[in-house]
VOGU-3710 file (C-alpha; in Angstrom, 3 decimals, decimal comma):
1> xxxxxxxxxx> 112,448/123,608/89,070  109,080/121,898/89,108  108,568/118,343/87,670  105,445/117,253/85,940  103,742/114,284/87,451  104,522/112,010/84,592  108,342/113,067/84,443  108,529/112,618/88,215  107,364/109,256/88,004  109,653/108,089/85,297
11> xxxxxxxxxx> 112,517/109,542/87,418  111,536/107,454/90,463  111,129/104,335/88,384  114,742/104,790/86,913  116,242/105,414/90,328  114,875/102,247/92,034  115,126/98,400/91,709  111,916/96,732/90,123  109,133/97,023/92,387  106,926/93,972/93,175
21> xxxxxxxxxx> 103,249/94,381/92,834  100,135/92,312/92,726  98,007/94,885/90,832  94,894/93,760/88,908  94,372/94,103/85,348  91,571/96,599/85,438  91,087/100,067/87,643  89,914/98,754/90,946  89,989/99,946/94,725  92,642/98,758/96,760
31> xxxxxxxxxx> 92,288/95,108/97,823  93,362/93,196/101,000  95,988/90,978/99,351  97,567/94,119/97,668  97,932/95,821/101,142  99,395/92,916/102,599  101,635/92,360/99,652  102,696/95,769/99,316  106,639/96,593/99,398  107,396/98,904/102,380
41> xxxxxxxxxx> 110,188/101,493/102,635  111,497/102,738/105,906  114,481/103,547/108,162  115,768/106,519/106,217  119,392/107,017/107,357  121,788/109,361/106,294  125,793/109,274/106,180  127,465/111,831/108,307  128,280/114,156/105,515  124,721/113,952/103,989
51> xxxxxxxxxx> 125,617/112,301/100,662  124,290/108,952/100,958  120,911/107,629/102,098  120,485/103,963/103,350  117,197/102,507/103,501  115,147/99,533/104,222  112,763/97,683/101,844  110,539/94,974/102,997  109,165/92,520/100,466  106,432/89,944/100,935
61> xxxxxxxxxx> 106,506/86,366/100,066  102,807/86,055/100,230  102,629/82,231/99,520  105,326/81,634/102,056  103,462/83,811/104,683  106,507/85,808/105,236  108,694/88,854/104,500  112,353/89,862/103,933  113,940/93,030/104,482  117,242/94,369/102,487
71> xxxxxxxxxx> 119,061/97,513/102,754  119,675/99,955/99,629  121,938/102,897/99,414  121,221/105,961/97,320  123,430/108,826/96,240  121,462/111,964/97,415  123,011/114,271/95,058  122,216/112,115/92,150  118,711/110,491/92,693  118,045/109,720/89,097
81> xxxxxxxxxx> 120,803/107,141/89,291  119,500/103,498/90,416  119,692/102,714/94,197  122,082/100,059/95,002  121,420/96,903/97,039  123,701/96,698/100,019  122,656/93,328/101,530  122,153/90,017/99,932  118,698/89,147/98,571  118,301/86,017/100,762
91> xxxxxxxxxx> 119,056/87,794/104,066  116,713/89,700/106,259  118,224/92,607/107,955  117,039/95,685/110,054  118,364/98,803/111,843  121,017/100,283/109,702  123,450/102,983/110,986  126,611/104,562/109,655  130,075/104,560/111,142  131,293/108,066/112,188
101> xxxxxxxxxx> 133,478/108,156/109,033  130,470/107,288/106,617  132,488/104,480/104,959  130,658/101,706/106,598  127,023/100,588/107,239  126,274/98,619/110,289  122,859/96,590/110,622  121,439/93,514/112,531  120,518/90,189/110,970  119,824/86,630/112,224
111> xxxxxxxxxx> 121,382/85,061/109,224  123,770/83,090/111,455  120,958/81,599/113,602  120,801/84,455/116,219  120,653/88,155/115,720  123,898/89,720/115,565  125,847/93,055/114,477  127,223/93,130/110,784  129,033/95,666/108,522  129,094/96,235/104,946
121> xxxxxxxxxx> 131,174/98,915/103,039  128,818/101,729/101,946  130,269/101,239/98,452  129,392/97,609/98,458  130,922/94,126/99,048  130,419/91,160/101,424  128,776/91,826/104,678  131,044/90,913/107,812  129,626/89,518/110,912  130,989/91,509/113,936
131> xxxxxxxxxx> 129,482/89,998/116,929  129,003/86,232/118,084  127,435/86,839/121,396  125,414/83,636/122,855  122,219/85,820/122,932  120,472/88,091/120,386  121,366/91,714/120,098  118,166/93,670/120,335  119,512/97,379/119,354  122,643/99,282/119,408
141> xxxxxxxxxx> 124,560/102,469/119,043  128,019/102,935/117,643  130,331/105,076/120,087  131,562/108,559/118,793  134,893/107,318/117,834  133,563/104,261/116,017  135,624/101,751/118,129  132,833/100,547/120,387  129,090/99,612/120,538  126,713/99,957/123,137
151> xxxxxxxxxx> 123,974/97,321/122,649  121,046/95,784/124,432  120,416/92,009/124,964  117,996/89,867/126,988  119,666/88,619/130,024  119,084/87,179/133,413  120,041/89,823/135,956  121,821/87,585/138,040  124,347/86,666/135,256  125,792/90,095/135,187
161> xxxxxxxxxx> 127,965/90,532/132,295  128,215/86,862/131,299  126,092/86,578/128,437  127,049/82,791/128,231  125,465/82,344/131,528  122,106/83,348/130,210  122,450/81,166/127,003  122,996/78,199/129,472  120,006/78,824/131,402  117,967/79,258/128,170
171> xxxxxxxxxx> 119,323/75,960/127,114  118,733/74,065/130,285  115,216/75,280/130,647  114,695/74,059/127,268  115,762/70,581/128,390  113,421/70,415/131,644  110,834/67,687/131,947  108,537/69,910/134,102  106,747/73,053/132,604  105,371/74,728/135,546
181> xxxxxxxxxx> 106,480/78,332/136,408  106,194/79,839/139,685  105,809/83,778/140,017  106,065/85,968/142,971  105,455/89,183/141,405  104,051/90,830/138,095  104,647/91,225/135,275  103,808/87,509/134,723  103,363/88,449/130,940  103,628/91,504/128,834
191> xxxxxxxxxx> 102,022/92,546/125,600  102,488/89,199/123,927  104,999/87,054/125,907  105,426/85,443/129,180  107,812/86,585/131,637  110,916/84,199/131,588  112,802/86,260/134,138  115,279/88,172/131,712  115,573/91,732/131,170  116,872/93,970/128,315
201> xxxxxxxxxx> 120,265/94,977/129,676  122,660/97,449/128,282  126,147/96,419/127,555  129,353/97,739/125,650  131,596/96,022/123,474  134,864/96,762/121,359  134,295/96,378/117,649  136,587/93,748/116,573  139,623/93,766/113,873  138,950/92,690/110,196
211> xxxxxxxxxx> 138,404/88,821/110,022  137,408/88,611/113,753  134,314/88,599/115,796  133,620/89,806/119,395  131,771/87,653/121,741  132,197/89,186/125,404  130,916/92,609/126,612  130,845/94,828/129,641  127,491/95,277/131,590  126,685/99,131/131,962
221> xxxxxxxxxx> 124,587/100,374/134,852  124,339/96,950/136,345  122,986/98,310/139,462  119,872/99,601/137,840  117,443/96,416/137,641  115,110/97,401/134,998  114,753/97,012/131,000  116,915/99,232/128,981  115,178/99,831/126,554  111,811/99,342/128,001
231> xxxxxxxxxx> 109,474/96,678/126,819  107,729/95,788/124,555  108,501/98,561/122,027  111,453/100,317/123,391  114,576/100,960/121,009  118,112/102,354/120,944  116,594/106,031/121,357  116,461/105,148/125,253  120,474/105,222/125,610  123,086/107,632/124,046
241> xxxxxxxxxx> 126,640/107,793/123,981  128,215/111,123/125,661  130,289/113,032/122,874  133,636/111,822/124,712  132,515/108,293/124,685  133,301/107,905/128,529  129,619/107,721/129,708  126,292/106,524/128,479  122,928/107,873/129,376  119,949/105,528/129,692
251> xxxxxxxxxx> 116,226/105,426/130,488  114,794/102,791/132,858  112,077/101,993/135,195  112,615/99,764/138,089  111,582/96,160/137,457  109,956/95,463/140,932  106,633/94,706/142,180  105,338/98,116/141,510  106,338/98,002/137,597  102,973/97,063/136,425
261> xxxxxxxxxx> 101,354/100,167/137,819  104,373/102,718/137,383  105,343/104,932/134,550  108,354/106,262/136,506  111,135/105,878/133,952  114,426/107,787/135,057  117,300/108,884/133,036  120,675/107,363/134,556  124,322/108,316/133,707  126,850/105,554/133,767
271> xxxxxxxxxx> 130,417/104,889/133,045  130,841/103,317/129,501  133,675/100,972/130,969  131,029/99,330/133,256  132,691/100,650/136,573  130,733/102,315/139,310  127,279/103,030/140,043  124,652/104,614/137,723  123,735/108,194/138,725  119,925/108,767/138,483
281> xxxxxxxxxx> 119,690/112,305/136,916  116,034/112,648/137,044  115,054/111,471/140,488  112,823/114,161/141,349  110,395/113,623/138,723  108,140/110,528/139,552  106,766/110,469/135,911  108,190/109,346/132,733  111,755/110,682/131,517  113,357/109,476/128,378
291> xxxxxxxxxx> 115,134/110,151/125,298  118,222/111,456/126,466  120,414/113,187/123,797  123,770/114,860/124,421  124,920/118,641/123,231  127,966/118,420/121,121  130,040/119,518/124,039  128,586/117,151/126,572  127,629/119,541/129,007  123,872/119,738/128,298
301> xxxxxxxxxx> 121,310/116,829/128,329  118,132/117,149/126,224  115,255/114,588/127,094  111,502/114,180/127,009  109,498/114,297/130,414  105,935/113,782/131,564  104,588/115,458/134,744  101,785/113,053/135,831  102,804/109,505/137,407  100,770/106,470/136,165
311> xxxxxxxxxx> 99,565/108,318/132,959  101,087/106,854/129,897  99,493/109,438/127,503  100,666/112,751/129,493  102,361/115,360/127,256  106,002/114,435/126,625  107,724/117,978/127,166  111,104/118,942/125,622  113,693/119,474/128,661  117,229/120,595/128,646
321> xxxxxxxxxx> 119,551/119,669/131,820  122,924/121,405/132,736  124,789/118,265/133,774  127,183/119,971/135,927  124,373/121,870/138,224  121,504/119,519/137,474  119,415/122,610/136,669  116,524/121,918/134,239  114,131/123,803/132,158  111,224/123,275/129,684
331> xxxxxxxxxx> 112,202/124,468/126,360  108,824/125,017/124,459  106,333/125,163/127,495  103,940/126,914/125,326  103,759/124,348/122,799  100,693/122,057/123,532  101,861/119,088/121,719  103,487/116,006/123,015  106,975/115,300/121,501  107,986/111,839/119,833
341> xxxxxxxxxx> 111,838/112,010/120,096  114,768/114,305/119,840  117,042/114,920/116,937  119,743/117,742/117,529  121,107/119,760/115,200  125,048/119,875/114,750  125,096/123,531/116,094  123,054/122,459/119,148  120,411/125,286/118,325  117,405/123,145/117,068
351> xxxxxxxxxx> 115,564/120,037/118,190  113,601/118,257/115,265  110,776/116,254/116,332  107,379/114,743/115,407  104,080/115,015/116,969  100,450/114,409/116,476  98,829/117,701/115,348  95,159/118,104/114,243  94,842/114,942/112,627  98,262/114,680/111,126
361> xxxxxxxxxx> 101,759/113,913/112,252  104,141/116,532/110,951  107,930/116,976/111,774  108,814/120,288/113,449  111,790/122,391/114,345  111,949/123,907/118,038  114,226/126,638/118,623  116,045/125,616/121,675  116,897/129,076/123,118  113,330/130,894/122,524
371> xxxxxxxxxx> 111,138/127,655/122,525  109,701/128,809/119,037  108,210/125,907/116,905  108,235/125,620/113,163  106,462/123,071/110,971  108,987/121,950/108,634  107,220/118,778/106,772  103,339/118,630/106,865  100,762/117,145/104,392  100,319/113,783/106,152
381> xxxxxxxxxx> 102,245/111,684/108,673  106,040/111,651/109,226  106,888/108,247/110,649  110,792/108,491/110,725  113,531/110,832/109,745  117,134/111,594/109,917  119,214/114,892/109,682  122,941/115,083/108,710  125,179/118,117/107,450  122,199/120,168/106,719
391> xxxxxxxxxx> 120,262/117,365/104,942  117,128/115,882/105,805  115,509/112,388/104,921  112,330/111,286/106,056  109,318/108,685/105,652  106,031/110,331/104,820  102,481/108,859/104,218  98,952/110,101/103,773  95,621/108,464/103,449  96,296/107,813/99,880
401> xxxxxxxxxx> 99,943/106,647/99,781  102,167/104,115/101,585  105,322/105,376/103,412  107,444/107,071/100,927  110,876/108,062/101,532  111,941/111,852/100,725  114,916/114,160/100,835  114,963/117,897/101,230  112,980/120,360/103,079  115,743/122,208/105,037
411> xxxxxxxxxx> 116,962/125,718/104,281  114,641/126,119/101,238  115,551/122,758/99,707  113,102/121,123/97,446  111,450/118,082/98,513  112,260/115,038/96,555  110,793/111,422/96,340  113,299/108,607/96,764  111,031/105,584/96,656  107,681/105,137/94,942
421> xxxxxxxxxx> 104,133/105,847/96,302  101,469/103,171/96,901  99,825/104,343/93,661  102,862/104,020/91,588  103,526/100,318/93,111  99,900/99,755/92,282  99,194/101,672/88,954  95,637/100,093/88,401  94,402/100,701/91,979  92,494/103,821/92,703
431> xxxxxxxxxx> 92,178/105,482/96,095  89,366/107,172/97,432  89,520/110,963/97,840  89,406/112,180/101,490  88,734/115,502/103,356  88,944/116,677/107,000  85,764/118,217/108,708  84,966/119,923/111,870  81,897/120,229/114,101  80,905/120,810/117,718
441> xxxxxxxxxx> 81,273/117,861/119,990  81,181/117,482/123,744  81,158/120,828/125,672  80,699/122,640/122,315  84,463/122,142/121,485  85,588/121,635/118,073  86,133/118,068/116,940  87,794/117,013/113,786  87,100/113,981/111,344  87,670/112,703/108,050
451> xxxxxxxxxx> 85,495/111,426/105,540  86,915/109,131/102,706  84,870/108,568/99,462  84,866/105,141/97,841  87,569/104,587/95,111  84,610/104,596/92,283  82,869/107,635/93,606  80,065/109,221/91,482  78,443/112,494/92,259  74,702/112,026/93,079
461> xxxxxxxxxx> 75,020/108,607/94,379  74,653/107,120/97,952  77,143/104,818/99,528  77,269/102,661/102,461  79,313/103,540/105,320  82,092/102,046/107,241  82,284/104,017/110,463  85,880/103,425/111,935  86,603/104,008/115,691  90,400/104,410/116,561
471> xxxxxxxxxx> 92,183/102,847/119,357  94,188/104,059/122,246  92,102/105,582/123,389  94,650/108,501/123,192  95,312/107,686/119,376  94,125/109,254/116,136  92,755/107,944/112,610  94,408/110,870/110,828  96,039/111,787/107,489  98,253/108,723/107,319
481> xxxxxxxxxx> 98,770/104,902/106,083  98,242/101,848/108,054  98,875/98,235/106,978  96,225/97,223/109,600  93,411/99,757/109,724  93,448/101,393/106,529  90,382/103,122/105,494  91,322/102,604/101,775  90,620/98,935/102,040  86,782/99,986/102,826
491> xxxxxxxxxx> 86,760/102,651/100,087  88,539/99,959/97,788  85,205/97,865/98,359  82,913/100,792/97,561  82,264/102,112/100,875  82,526/105,455/102,157  84,351/105,974/105,310  83,865/108,145/108,445  86,527/108,607/111,228  86,078/110,917/114,270
501> xxxxxxxxxx> 88,954/111,944/116,436  86,679/111,977/119,486  87,684/113,770/122,958  90,730/111,630/124,078  92,492/111,886/120,758  95,943/112,982/120,308  97,214/116,068/118,584  94,428/118,523/119,757  96,211/119,784/123,007  96,727/117,719/126,473
511> xxxxxxxxxx> 93,237/118,934/127,644  91,471/117,327/124,699  93,391/114,144/125,270  92,914/114,320/129,129  89,016/114,607/128,521  88,291/110,954/128,022  89,915/109,686/131,448  87,192/108,340/133,694  84,767/109,307/130,630  85,121/106,351/128,505
521> xxxxxxxxxx> 81,507/106,092/127,875  80,120/109,605/127,495  82,343/112,428/126,093  83,603/110,198/123,297  80,114/108,795/122,723  78,712/112,078/122,284  81,495/113,183/119,919  80,758/109,895/117,761  77,072/110,730/117,785  77,231/114,366/116,668
531> xxxxxxxxxx> 80,243/113,624/114,306  78,051/110,880/112,857  75,177/113,781/112,366  77,596/116,135/111,280  79,021/113,874/108,466  75,559/113,001/107,295  74,604/116,689/106,865  77,787/117,782/105,037  78,138/114,819/102,935  74,719/113,477/100,856
541> xxxxxxxxxx> 76,416/110,660/99,553  76,676/108,946/102,943  73,936/106,306/103,124  72,599/106,452/106,896  70,472/103,517/106,462  73,414/101,279/105,382  76,200/101,726/107,940  78,461/99,613/110,161  80,552/100,583/112,978  83,950/98,927/113,379
551> xxxxxxxxxx> 86,740/99,486/116,069  89,882/97,822/117,682  91,264/98,002/121,198  89,412/101,143/122,848  87,706/101,176/119,446  86,319/97,444/120,175  85,432/98,531/123,741  83,250/101,443/122,035  81,629/99,128/119,782  80,730/96,744/122,522
561> xxxxxxxxxx> 79,483/99,929/124,385  77,470/101,289/121,723  75,927/97,937/121,164  74,076/98,591/124,291  73,895/102,248/124,238  73,626/103,524/120,653  72,765/100,730/118,455  69,810/102,477/116,282  71,890/103,767/113,414  74,016/100,316/112,806
571> xxxxxxxxxx> 73,359/97,267/110,704  76,217/95,714/111,945  79,150/96,034/114,305  82,916/94,666/114,134  84,833/94,338/117,548  88,330/93,633/117,366  90,226/92,999/120,636  87,765/95,137/122,528  87,250/95,518/126,231  83,945/93,742/127,254
581> xxxxxxxxxx> 84,178/93,644/131,246  86,084/96,962/132,448  86,039/95,174/135,975  87,703/91,903/134,814  89,976/93,907/132,475  91,444/95,840/135,548  92,468/92,538/136,878  93,629/90,720/133,757  95,673/93,152/131,717  99,250/93,544/132,179
591> xxxxxxxxxx> 100,190/97,090/132,392  97,788/98,103/135,153  98,606/101,684/135,070  96,709/101,860/132,062  93,123/100,758/133,559  93,931/102,319/136,955  94,531/105,819/135,740  91,640/105,656/133,108  89,251/104,694/135,792  90,656/106,726/138,649
601> xxxxxxxxxx> 92,099/103,736/140,804  91,948/100,112/141,027  88,785/97,930/140,828  88,539/97,534/144,525  89,163/101,044/145,358  86,726/102,410/143,040  84,496/99,704/141,928  81,677/102,258/140,761  84,186/103,714/138,331  84,582/100,487/136,565
611> xxxxxxxxxx> 81,035/99,719/136,419  79,896/103,263/135,300  80,577/102,535/131,487  81,043/98,709/131,659  79,556/97,124/128,398  78,876/93,958/130,347  76,133/95,776/132,206  74,156/96,507/128,918  74,381/93,206/127,100  70,653/92,861/127,598
621> xxxxxxxxxx> 70,209/95,861/125,210  72,177/94,249/122,326  70,592/93,639/119,252  72,869/94,379/116,191  74,826/91,760/114,417  78,597/91,626/115,487  81,849/90,189/114,355  84,075/89,473/117,218  87,781/89,242/116,470  90,474/88,271/118,999
631> xxxxxxxxxx> 93,984/87,008/119,124  95,104/84,288/121,534  98,622/86,311/122,357  96,899/89,475/123,100  97,688/89,785/126,828  96,929/93,743/126,597  93,310/92,716/126,327  92,964/89,050/126,993  91,185/86,815/124,482  88,553/86,081/127,211
641> xxxxxxxxxx> 87,341/89,435/126,547  86,344/88,628/123,072  85,082/85,107/123,895  82,799/86,813/126,357  81,331/89,012/123,897  80,721/86,318/121,434  78,921/84,319/124,240  76,709/87,029/125,041  75,744/87,366/121,526  75,341/83,739/120,867
651> xxxxxxxxxx> 73,170/83,285/124,026  70,818/85,753/123,220  70,669/84,627/119,604  72,187/87,519/117,906  73,603/86,956/114,673  77,326/86,809/115,326  80,833/85,397/114,247  84,121/84,997/116,103  87,275/85,079/114,177  89,881/83,677/116,377
661> xxxxxxxxxx> 93,908/83,925/115,541  95,935/81,577/117,863  99,157/83,084/116,676  98,452/86,991/116,717  98,543/89,494/119,538  96,990/92,742/119,999  97,497/93,180/116,076  97,377/90,916/113,175  100,624/90,856/111,609  101,241/87,840/109,222
671> xxxxxxxxxx> 100,360/88,435/105,633  97,888/85,707/105,079  96,104/86,341/108,492  96,037/89,909/107,505  94,228/89,100/104,312  91,786/86,662/105,993  91,033/89,290/108,720  90,170/91,805/105,729  88,140/89,201/103,931  86,147/88,225/106,864
681> xxxxxxxxxx> 85,417/91,755/107,712  84,584/92,784/104,224  82,331/89,673/103,839  80,511/90,717/107,022  80,073/94,350/105,808  78,654/93,046/102,231  76,290/90,698/104,124  74,703/93,494/106,123  75,210/96,615/104,095  75,822/95,566/100,420
691> x> 78,445/96,234/97,884
//
């Protein structure tokens, strides 16, 4: 049966708790505060029998400049019934997982003052704290028999399994009068945190009986000195229980002097009781191995692997290993996409995974035996999913919706929404229509892009343009929703938006992604130039005389680069956390493998490579007004890069502004900072191209 849109909206509204909105009174385009305050739904988690869906709902208290997240449970067989809150309203929780019998939902919360594991009956009740470790629990996995947890926590390596030792040392350090720190190797800092000597370490603990809490654990794979999971973005997908519960597979990279320029993660197998040495299963591959997942009988290991050491954007292939013999094979060698993760079907015949694909991020089913790949869920970007007992739950967004949760899509079952879309939460907001287009770019190869119309588009009118340049550079501005760089916020101001997936972007084959390395300033620039020309030819509503170019990270680098090499079309520029001096970037960034791969070596080995496409060498040709934005805690592209760009502008008398965030990293995350970011950018665009 097909539901009419009006009926569908009523069903969603009936099934969910009241939605908090900041909608304005009359029809309007999406505004920054609406984006920052929008409820967010995530973490779809099915019970083992597939009958219940638990998900997370994040609500923003904009005036307090903070957010809180709660868990909700929905009966999958009766979506019209109201979802039920599982965790108290005042709590802030994350990482829901079911017990093997489906009766209990585990989650993490810092309600006690540190992040610990809690449990709540799926039918509702008072949450119970299960762990009282002297340090925070970072992530966890429940054992197959439901009696233990594997978890990761930051600990000093020489403290071993004694988590109290780590807590004591942290306390003693806080009481010291002196503040100097001596380093004898890198990392000295990573992403947005200075290295204090602790690593993510893997532990196992018994789940306590009712009314009790556990505070001690066994260290797993203690002879492997490296982060488990990886920093800064690793999670529990980097370790897994064997079906019999006797061992755990995990991925790690050695924390030694070579770590900042190495991508050599290996998968280890260790005893779950903490005894013996861990066995390296992938020592023969000097590149990245991760995402270990056991077959149901425990005899086969599935994982993802790259082939080229030192390249973080290499293709992740799906691999199969016979644990008895160590023999491996690639499952889908002809599938030229990079797999994001592994979810194994119960019959061990299918791997479910997502991957970038031609400007979208669908969910795929990969037949393990044949390597055949089938797209299951498309039409946008799938950010997370869960498969249990023949049921599928997933989170999907498009350029016109926030992340929305759905169930269905397997075995011909209809896809049904569980949570509202952005337009349902903001009934008075209007979103710009969008269209993907193609053109011939560098090397006469097909390049894709998107155009988004203004929210109040009228046929026959011309509109000023926001030309967005994505970061990575191995990334994509595709058909998905973002809470940082969202084209609808520009469409909401009355601008048209153009986005080009230049050579180097992901989702178009590995050769397309590879094309940008050592070519930051020529091939992608050619694509951007040809894409801009193609968009103007195809879409007459684009006003070529009123356009600004904006970008962050690599996109910020490109803004700096075009400021001296392609500044004719632009009335203004916005550079967020962009590289200004390639040579200094090679010495100051933390993950050295990135700059060394992208430039073909170190700055002292191949200095000409760093200077070939270095924006600092073209400052004399800058003339376009530029807004520079940078965060103090950005250790990927240090703040001095932004300060230097602003200095170059000011010294030459070029109209410029510098927006500085002392408390943000490579991203702007705090709600009020996000609104300030958008308002500052919008004011800059309005000043130079109107609206």
